[in-house]
C-alpha positions as CSV (number, residue, x, y, z in Angstrom):
1,M,126.5,85.5,104.1
2,R,123.5,86.3,102.1
3,R,123.4,89.7,100.2
4,L,120.0,91.2,100.3
5,L,119.5,94.4,97.9
6,I,116.4,96.6,98.6
7,L,115.8,99.2,95.9
8,G,113.6,102.0,97.4
9,G,113.7,103.4,100.9
10,G,109.8,104.2,101.2
11,T,107.3,102.4,103.0
12,A,107.6,99.0,102.0
13,G,111.5,99.0,101.7
14,T,111.9,100.4,105.1
15,M,109.4,98.2,106.8
16,V,110.9,95.1,105.1
17,A,114.7,96.1,106.1
18,N,113.9,96.6,109.6
19,K,111.9,93.3,110.0
20,L,114.6,91.4,108.3
21,R,117.5,93.0,110.5
22,A,115.3,91.9,113.6
23,A,115.3,88.3,112.4
24,H,119.0,88.2,111.2
25,P,122.2,89.6,112.6
26,A,124.5,91.4,110.1
27,S,126.9,88.2,110.3
28,E,124.1,86.3,108.6
29,L,122.3,88.7,106.2
30,S,123.7,92.0,104.6
31,I,121.1,94.5,103.9
32,T,121.5,97.4,101.7
33,V,118.9,100.1,100.7
34,V,119.2,102.2,97.6
35,D,117.3,105.5,97.2
36,R,117.8,108.5,95.2
37,D,118.0,110.8,98.6
38,N,117.8,110.7,102.5
39,E,114.2,112.2,102.7
40,H,111.3,109.9,103.5
41,H,108.1,111.3,102.6
42,Y,104.7,110.4,104.7
43,Q,102.8,110.3,101.3
44,P,99.4,110.4,102.9
45,G,100.2,113.8,104.1
46,Y,100.3,115.1,100.7
47,L,96.5,115.1,100.8
48,F,96.1,117.3,103.6
49,L,99.0,119.8,102.9
50,P,96.8,122.0,100.5
51,F,94.2,122.4,103.2
52,G,96.6,123.6,105.8
53,T,96.3,120.5,108.2
54,Y,99.8,119.4,107.8
55,D,103.0,121.4,106.7
56,T,106.0,119.7,105.3
57,G,107.8,119.3,108.6
58,K,105.1,116.7,109.4
59,I,105.5,114.6,106.6
60,T,109.3,114.4,105.7
61,K,112.0,112.8,108.1
62,P,115.2,111.6,107.2
63,R,115.5,108.1,105.6
64,R,118.7,107.1,107.6
65,K,116.8,107.7,111.0
66,Y,114.5,104.9,110.2
67,L,116.9,102.1,109.3
68,P,119.2,100.3,111.7
69,N,122.9,101.3,111.8
70,D,123.9,98.1,110.5
71,V,121.9,98.3,107.3
72,D,123.8,100.4,104.5
73,L,122.0,103.2,102.7
74,V,123.2,104.0,99.5
75,L,122.0,107.3,97.7
76,G,122.1,107.4,93.9
77,E,120.0,106.9,90.9
78,I,119.3,103.4,89.6
79,D,120.3,102.7,85.9
80,R,119.2,99.1,85.4
81,I,119.0,95.7,87.0
82,N,121.1,92.9,85.6
83,V,119.3,89.8,86.3
84,G,122.2,87.7,84.6
85,D,125.0,88.5,86.8
86,K,122.7,89.7,89.8
87,T,123.8,93.0,89.9
88,V,122.4,96.5,90.0
89,A,124.1,99.5,88.3
90,L,123.8,103.0,89.4
91,L,123.9,106.1,87.0
92,D,127.2,107.3,88.9
93,G,129.0,103.9,87.6
94,R,128.7,102.1,90.8
95,T,127.5,98.6,90.8
96,L,125.9,96.5,93.7
97,S,125.6,92.9,93.7
98,W,122.7,90.8,95.4
99,D,121.6,87.3,96.0
100,T,118.0,88.4,96.8
101,L,116.6,91.5,95.2
102,I,113.5,93.6,96.6
103,V,112.0,96.0,94.1
104,A,110.4,98.6,96.4
105,T,110.6,101.9,94.2
106,G,106.8,102.0,93.7
107,V,105.1,104.3,91.1
108,E,105.6,108.2,90.3
109,P,103.1,110.7,88.9
110,R,103.7,111.2,84.9
111,P,101.8,114.5,84.0
112,D,104.2,114.8,81.0
113,L,102.3,111.7,79.3
114,T,99.2,113.7,78.9
115,P,99.2,116.8,76.6
116,G,99.0,119.8,78.7
117,A,98.8,118.1,82.0
118,D,102.4,119.1,82.9
119,S,101.4,123.0,82.6
120,E,102.2,125.2,85.6
121,D,98.5,126.1,86.1
122,V,97.5,122.2,86.2
123,H,97.9,120.8,89.7
124,H,98.2,117.4,91.6
125,F,99.1,116.2,94.9
126,Y,100.8,113.2,94.3
127,D,104.3,114.4,95.2
128,L,105.7,117.0,97.7
129,P,106.4,120.0,95.1
130,G,102.9,119.5,93.6
131,A,101.1,119.4,96.9
132,V,102.8,122.7,97.9
133,A,101.9,124.3,94.5
134,L,98.2,123.4,95.1
135,R,98.4,124.6,98.7
136,E,99.1,128.2,97.2
137,A,96.5,127.9,94.3
138,I,93.7,126.9,96.9
139,R,94.8,130.0,99.0
140,E,94.3,132.3,96.0
141,F,91.1,130.5,94.6
142,R,88.0,132.9,95.2
143,G,85.4,130.8,93.5
144,G,84.5,129.2,90.1
145,R,84.6,125.8,88.9
146,L,87.1,123.4,90.8
147,V,87.5,120.3,88.8
148,V,89.0,117.1,90.3
149,H,90.2,114.8,87.6
150,L,91.5,111.2,87.4
151,T,93.4,110.2,84.3
152,D,93.7,106.7,84.7
153,L,94.3,103.8,87.2
154,P,96.2,102.4,88.8
155,I,97.4,105.3,90.8
156,K,98.6,105.4,94.4
157,C,95.9,105.3,96.9
158,P,93.0,105.2,94.4
159,V,90.5,106.8,97.1
160,A,92.8,109.9,97.4
161,P,91.2,111.9,94.6
162,L,87.7,111.1,96.2
163,E,89.2,112.4,99.6
164,F,90.3,115.7,97.8
165,I,87.1,116.6,96.6
166,F,85.4,115.8,99.7
167,L,87.9,117.9,101.8
168,A,87.5,120.8,99.4
169,D,83.6,120.6,99.8
170,G,84.3,120.6,103.6
171,F,87.0,123.4,103.3
172,F,84.7,126.0,101.5
173,R,81.8,125.3,103.7
174,E,83.9,126.0,106.8
175,R,84.7,129.3,105.3
176,G,81.4,130.3,104.1
177,S,82.2,130.3,100.4
178,R,81.1,126.9,99.1
179,H,78.0,128.7,97.3
180,K,80.7,130.4,95.1
181,V,82.3,127.0,94.3
182,E,81.1,124.4,91.8
183,L,82.8,121.1,92.4
184,V,83.1,118.6,89.6
185,Y,84.6,115.1,89.9
186,V,85.8,113.7,86.4
187,T,86.8,110.0,86.2
188,P,87.5,107.3,83.4
189,L,85.3,104.7,85.5
190,D,81.7,104.3,85.1
191,A,81.3,105.2,88.9
192,A,82.9,107.0,91.6
193,F,85.0,103.8,92.7
194,T,85.8,100.6,91.4
195,K,84.1,98.4,93.8
196,P,80.3,98.9,92.9
197,V,78.9,98.5,96.8
198,A,81.5,101.5,97.7
199,S,80.6,103.3,94.3
200,R,77.0,103.1,95.6
201,E,77.9,104.9,98.9
202,L,80.0,107.3,97.5
203,G,77.5,108.3,94.7
204,S,75.0,109.2,97.5
205,M,77.5,111.3,99.2
206,F,78.2,113.4,95.9
207,T,74.5,114.1,95.7
208,D,74.4,115.0,99.4
209,R,77.3,117.6,98.8
210,E,76.1,118.7,95.3
211,I,79.2,117.5,93.5
212,A,78.8,116.7,90.0
213,L,80.2,113.4,88.7
214,E,81.5,113.4,84.9
215,A,81.9,109.5,84.4
216,D,83.5,107.3,81.5
217,F,85.6,110.2,80.6
218,A,88.9,109.1,78.6
219,V,91.3,112.4,78.7
220,E,92.9,113.2,75.6
221,R,94.4,116.4,76.4
222,V,94.2,119.3,78.7
223,D,93.5,122.7,76.8
224,T,95.1,125.0,78.8
225,E,94.2,128.1,76.7
226,S,90.4,127.6,76.9
227,K,90.9,125.9,80.3
228,E,89.0,122.5,79.3
229,L,89.8,119.0,79.7
230,V,89.2,117.3,76.3
231,S,88.3,113.7,75.8
232,Y,88.8,111.3,73.1
233,D,85.3,111.7,72.0
234,D,85.5,115.3,72.1
235,R,83.7,115.9,75.3
236,R,84.7,119.0,77.1
237,V,84.9,120.0,80.9
238,P,85.5,123.5,81.8
239,Y,87.5,124.5,84.7
240,D,88.7,127.5,86.7
241,L,91.1,125.6,88.9
242,L,92.1,122.0,87.6
243,V,93.5,119.0,90.0
244,S,94.3,116.4,87.6
245,I,95.6,113.2,88.9
246,P,98.2,112.2,86.6
247,L,99.2,108.6,85.1
248,N,101.3,106.6,87.8
249,L,104.1,104.7,86.2
250,G,106.9,102.4,87.8
251,A,110.5,103.5,87.6
252,E,112.2,104.2,84.2
253,Y,114.9,101.7,85.3
254,V,112.6,99.0,85.4
255,A,111.9,99.5,81.6
256,R,115.7,99.8,80.8
257,S,116.2,96.7,82.7
258,G,113.5,94.7,80.5
259,L,111.4,93.7,83.6
260,G,108.2,95.8,83.3
261,D,105.1,95.7,81.5
262,E,103.7,98.8,79.4
263,L,103.3,100.6,82.8
264,N,106.7,99.8,84.1
265,L,105.1,97.7,86.6
266,V,107.2,94.2,87.3
267,P,104.8,91.1,86.7
268,C,104.7,89.1,90.0
269,D,102.7,86.4,91.7
270,K,99.8,88.1,93.3
271,H,100.1,85.8,96.3
272,T,103.8,85.6,97.1
273,M,105.0,88.9,95.5
274,Q,107.7,86.8,93.7
275,A,108.7,88.1,90.4
276,D,107.7,86.1,87.4
277,A,111.1,86.5,85.6
278,H,113.3,85.6,88.6
279,S,112.7,83.6,91.9
280,D,115.1,85.7,93.5
281,I,113.4,89.0,93.0
282,F,110.2,90.2,95.1
283,M,108.2,93.1,94.4
284,L,106.9,95.0,97.4
285,G,105.0,98.1,97.6
286,D,103.8,99.7,94.6
287,G,105.6,98.8,91.7
288,G,104.3,95.3,90.9
289,T,101.1,94.1,89.3
290,L,99.3,92.9,92.3
291,P,95.6,93.8,91.2
292,T,94.9,95.5,94.6
293,S,95.1,99.2,95.8
294,K,98.6,100.9,95.5
295,A,98.4,101.7,99.3
296,G,100.4,101.6,102.3
297,S,98.0,99.0,104.1
298,V,98.6,96.6,101.0
299,A,102.4,97.2,101.6
300,H,102.0,96.3,105.4
301,F,100.0,93.1,104.9
302,S,102.0,92.1,102.0
303,V,105.6,92.5,103.9
304,D,103.8,90.3,106.5
305,I,103.2,87.5,104.2
306,F,106.8,88.0,102.5
307,M,108.1,87.6,106.1
308,E,106.0,84.4,106.9
309,N,107.4,83.0,103.5
310,W,111.4,84.2,104.1
311,P,112.3,81.1,106.1
312,H,110.9,78.8,103.4
313,Y,112.5,81.0,100.6
314,L,115.7,80.6,102.3
315,T,115.7,76.7,102.3
316,G,114.4,76.5,98.6
317,E,111.1,75.1,99.7
318,P,107.7,76.4,98.2
319,L,106.1,79.5,99.6
320,P,103.2,78.2,101.6
321,H,102.0,81.6,102.8
322,S,99.3,83.5,100.7
323,F,98.7,87.2,100.3
324,D,95.0,87.8,99.7
325,G,95.1,91.3,98.7
326,H,93.7,92.7,101.5
327,A,93.6,96.6,101.8
328,N,92.3,99.2,104.3
329,C,91.2,102.5,102.8
330,F,90.4,105.5,104.8
331,I,88.4,107.9,102.8
332,E,88.2,111.5,104.3
333,T,84.7,112.9,103.7
334,G,85.2,116.3,105.0
335,L,83.9,118.3,108.1
336,G,85.8,116.0,110.6
337,K,84.3,112.6,109.2
338,G,85.7,109.8,107.4
339,M,84.6,106.6,106.0
340,L,86.8,103.2,106.1
341,L,86.9,100.6,102.9
342,D,88.2,97.1,103.8
343,F,88.4,94.5,100.9
344,N,90.7,91.9,99.2
345,Y,91.0,90.4,95.9
346,G,87.7,88.5,96.0
347,T,85.3,90.4,98.3
348,E,83.4,94.1,97.9
349,P,84.2,96.3,101.0
350,Y,83.1,94.8,104.3
351,T,80.4,96.1,106.6
352,G,80.9,95.9,110.3
353,K,83.1,97.3,112.7
354,F,86.8,97.6,113.1
355,P,89.0,96.6,114.8
356,L,86.7,94.9,117.2
357,P,83.4,93.3,116.6
358,V,80.4,95.3,117.6
359,V,82.7,97.7,119.6
360,G,84.6,99.1,116.8
361,P,85.1,102.1,117.3
362,M,85.6,102.4,113.5
363,T,82.9,101.9,111.1
364,L,83.2,99.8,107.7
365,L,81.5,101.4,104.8
366,G,80.1,104.4,106.8
367,E,80.9,107.7,107.8
368,S,82.2,108.4,111.4
369,R,84.1,110.7,113.5
370,A,86.3,107.9,114.7
371,N,87.4,106.9,111.1
372,H,88.5,110.6,110.7
373,L,90.5,110.6,113.9
374,A,92.0,107.3,113.1
375,K,93.4,108.5,109.7
376,L,94.8,111.7,111.5
377,A,96.4,109.2,114.4
378,F,98.0,107.0,111.6
379,R,100.8,109.4,111.0
380,W,102.2,108.7,114.4
381,V,101.9,105.0,114.0
382,Y,103.4,105.2,110.6
383,W,106.6,106.9,111.9
384,E,106.8,105.1,115.3
385,F,105.5,101.5,114.4
386,L,105.0,100.6,110.9
387,L,108.3,102.0,109.3
388,K,110.3,100.6,112.0
389,G,108.7,97.0,111.7
390,R,107.2,97.2,115.2
391,P,104.3,94.6,115.9
392,L,101.0,96.2,115.2
393,P,97.7,94.6,116.5
394,F,96.0,94.4,113.1
395,T,96.9,91.3,111.4
396,T,95.2,89.4,108.4
397,D,93.5,87.0,110.5
398,M,92.1,89.6,112.8
399,M,90.7,91.6,110.0
400,L,88.0,89.2,109.5
401,L,86.3,89.4,113.0
402,G,82.8,90.9,113.0
403,K,82.9,92.0,109.4
404,R,80.0,90.9,107.0
405,V,80.0,90.4,103.1
406,E,77.0,92.6,102.0
407,G,74.5,90.7,99.9
408,D,75.1,87.2,101.4
409,A,71.5,86.0,102.1
410,S,72.5,83.9,105.1
411,G,73.6,87.1,107.1
412,L,76.7,85.2,107.8
413,T,80.0,87.1,109.1
414,V,82.8,87.1,107.0
415,T,84.6,84.6,109.4
416,D,81.7,82.1,108.7
417,W,81.4,83.1,104.9
418,A,85.2,82.3,104.6
419,R,84.9,78.8,106.3
420,R,82.2,77.9,104.0
421,K,84.0,79.1,100.8
422,L,87.9,79.1,100.9
423,P,90.4,80.0,103.4
424,V,91.2,83.9,103.0
425,G,94.6,83.6,101.0
426,T,94.0,80.5,99.4
427,K,95.2,80.4,95.7
428,N,92.6,80.5,93.2
């Protein structure tokens, strides 16, 4: 019987545990999931909590509830991975053995790595305590300069800081106090987002909403006495309320195990998620070096590719199926609307309709009410379908239907473009 050990019971870890258990009975495959506690968080909900859309009860559930009874759940802090003897040591002294290891512990916010950013009056929404504290700060804010600051990439859900400032704009407009609030978005990037086509669209939205953009800002420290962000070239951005998205790093045990890079991310093949250091270790979720968004949609699509490769891995064959970096990113734009970005390793965000050509109902690279409603509805889909490993009607192949690559002079659909170029997922 093969022993599978999954480090992390979040989105990727829970999803793959359910899918593998459905494919193999306990007599064939022993599955153990390790996490520090029994509380599973719907992390996209952190964004909405400060504005009162969700409360904590809607974004936290017991991990055990979403794992099959014959999947073991071990609660404890991980000390290190020992690749040589295929064991994982826990801080309490327990040792767990594995034949195959899936690392799915993701990344975590580290405000302590930027001087001043871990002060009580500097806020973020990248974990539950941070989102709850920010909710109270928003309630008490009566006006002034609200600065949303991105420290650096990569971070979980790279569009979330943009969503926050759009939601803040809508929040204060609905309350009739927007004229009392100056909104400023500060980023180390040279534009609002990493993809040029998306940055162009988002830039016009900043102008329309009277949101100031401070680009190319490499933060050196947060001066909490003068209430200023300070860059390495001594530019200063004053604030009354600061939402500073901290550096996101992989887990410390990854560093102790000698498996990570400078961000504690585990180097892995971007198409198979197989760790460079060991063929029996796979990276699922945010903790690897995949050059794509660290988002739940990436976890979903990469887990699907992992499952297609799993039978070939068990027989020692080369892994024939290839992940193309596909990501869906809903961007809340405030006042009941949203934008949907859809892209992969090799493309700018597509235009068109999703999930059906022409019909939609969701719009790619454009604002719509349907996009906003779909994002809100996804919370139910997450708990009832995605986590449980149930099939969803959104597959990698279907993602190409009706989409267009902006700037292609032929005006071909993405499907035609892919046939003319390389099949999506082909290694390059």
